[in-house]
N, C-alpha and C positions, 0 to 999 in steps of 0.2 A: 630444411624448410626454406622456401623462397622468401624474399623480402615481402612483407605484407603490403597490400595495395590500399592501406588506410593511413590516416594521419597519425602523428604521434599522440595527439589528444585522444583519438579513438582507441589506440593501443592502451593508453593509460586507463580508459574506461573498462576495457576488457579485463585488465589486471585487477582493477578495483572490484569488478563483479565477482571474480573468482575468490579474492581474499575475503571480501565481505560475506559471501555465501558460505565459505568454509568455516568462518568464525561464528556467524549467526544462525546458520541452518536454513536461511531463506534469503532471497535476493533483496537488494536495496531498492528504495523508491527513487523516482526521478529527482526529487528534492535532495535526497541524500547524495546522489551522484553529482548534482549541480554544486552542492556545497563542497564536496571533495575535490571537484575539478576547478573550483574557483569561479564558477559562472554566477557572480554576485555583482549586482548593480551598486550605484553610489548610495542608495538608500538602504542597502543591506538586503534587498530582495533577491531571491534566487531566480535566475533566468531559466525556468523549466523548458522554455521554447528552444534554447540552445541544446539542452540535453536531448530533447526529442529529435532535433535535427541530426545529431551524431548517432543516436540509436537507430534512426531510420536508415542511415547509410550502413551501419553495421549489420542490420537485418537484411538489407538488400544484397550485401556482399557475402552473406552466409556465416557471419561470426556469432550472431545471437538469434534467439527466438523470443518472442513475447506475445502474450495474448492481448487482443484489442480491449482497451478500457478496463483492464484488470490490474489492480495494484500488485506489486511485488511478483511480477510474472516473467521477469527478464532472466533468461538462462543462456549460458554459452552452448553453442553447438560443438560438435567434435572439432570442426575447423577452429573455433574460438579457443577451445581447450589446448589445441596444439600450438596456437599462437602464444597463449599464456605460458605454456611450458617453455617455449623459446625465450620469451621476455624475462621470465623469473628464474630461468636456469634450473627448472625442475627436471628430475630424472625419471619420475614415476607419477605423472599426472593421472589420477583416476578418471575413468569414464563417468558420465553423468549418473548411470544407474549403480555405479560402484562407489560413489563418493561417501566417505564416512560421515555419519551424522554426529553432531555434537552431543555430549551427555545431556540427557533430558533433565531439565531443572524445574519442570512444571510448565505452566501456561504463561507466556511472556505478557507482561502488562506494558503496552506500547504508549499509553498516555491517557488523555481525556477526550471524550466526545461531548458535544453540546446537545442536550435535549431541550431545545429552545431555539433562540436566534442563532444562526451560524456563527461560530467563533473560530479564532485562529487555529491552524492545524495542530494536532496534538503533539506535544514534545516527546522526544525519545527517552526511554528509561531503560534501566538494566534490572528492573524488578521482575520477579516471577511470583505467580500465585498458584495454589494447588486446590482447585475446586472439586473436581470429581475424577475418578479414574476413567481413562478413555478419552478425555477431552484434550489432554496435553499432546496433541498430534501435530504433524507437519502442517504448516500453512494456516494454523489457527492461533489466534491471540486474543487478549482481553483489553478492554477499554473501561476506564472509570467514567461514569455518567455524571454530567454536571447540568442541572436544570430539571424542569418538571413537565416537559411537553409530552412525555409518554406515560404519565401516571395512570391513565385509564387502561393501559396495557400492563399495569403493575410494575413499571420500571420507574424508579424514583431517583432523585438526586442522591448521589453517593453509592448507588448500586454498581455492579459490574456487568458488562455485556460481553459475551464471547462472540468473536467475529470470524467468519469463514469467507475468504475471497473466493469468487467463482465467476464463470464466464457469462452466465445468463441469470436474469432476475425477472420475476413475474409480479403482476399486480398484487399488492397486499404484503409483499415481503418487507420486513423491517430492516432498513439498511443504514449504513454510514455513508452519506453523500458528501462529496468534496467539491467545492467550487474553487477552481484554480485561476480565476480571473486576474489578469495582470501579474501573474506569478506569485500572488499572495493567497495561499490556501486557506479556506475556511471549511469547517466540517459541521455537519448536523446529523442527528439521529431522528429518522422519520420513517413512515411507511411509504413505499414507492408505488406510484400509479402512472402508467402511460395512457393518456387519453387523447386520441387524435393527434394533433400537432403540438401537444404540450405535455409536460411532465408535472404531476402534482406530488409534492412531498407533504404528507398528511400527518399532523401531530395527533396524539391520542390524549387530547386535553380540550374539552369543549369550550374553554375560554380563549383558545389560541386559533389563529387563522392558518390555513395551509399556505405553502409556498408554491407558486405557479411559475414554471419556466418554459418558455417556448422551445420547440425542438431544436432550432438553430443555435440558441444560446446554450442549451444542454449539450449538444454535440461539440460546441466550441470550448466550453469552459468547465463542464461538470463531468465527474465520473463517480462510480460507486466503489468505495473501498472494500466493502464486504457486507454479508448478510448476518444478522443476529441469529445465532443458533441456540443460545442459552443466556440466562441472566441469573445473578446471585445477589443476595442481600446479606452479607456477612463480612467479617474481617478475615483476611488470609495472611499468612506469614510469607514474606518474600524470600 
């Protein structure tokens, strides 16, 4: 294989994408890539803008694919896999459709989402829960709810919500919305509504006000982590 036409840092990102996905069964987030690559400012904030810059180059040069505004959607192309094979000295790199899946441990609990005022992005965990057969599938994970903004939808503080990332969302979907303003992610659980030139994030609690975001601010700083497809009110063994 010819010498790649990308920087050393971009090669490292490709290798990290491969190793992370093989271990976890799904791709890393921009923040996880930024932390691994050392894109961290003096105040400890991860520069997700630097990550996006390198990912844009990798996509333009055919090393990765990623879905617009969809979390954990970065995948290596065949060209990217060939590069990783060269970098890591692998003799048998599986093709994307042939990659072995890790042993199913249940539904991964990725952290906490705020059902109220947006709070800092959920921490990573290695816990797994076992809600119902059929829910522990690829690209689906669980979050622990903190707050009471969705109580009129019967989702209370301490419940679990099951999240499925997807490419499109419609009005009324209950979503985990992420505000990445200035590299500091904040998350909130709300119902999504697109209304003209603004987005409304609506709580299901008559004592709380909705969050209104104009379209420019939404496009610049916000994304949807995923849609709520189920919720549970019980204790699970990890």
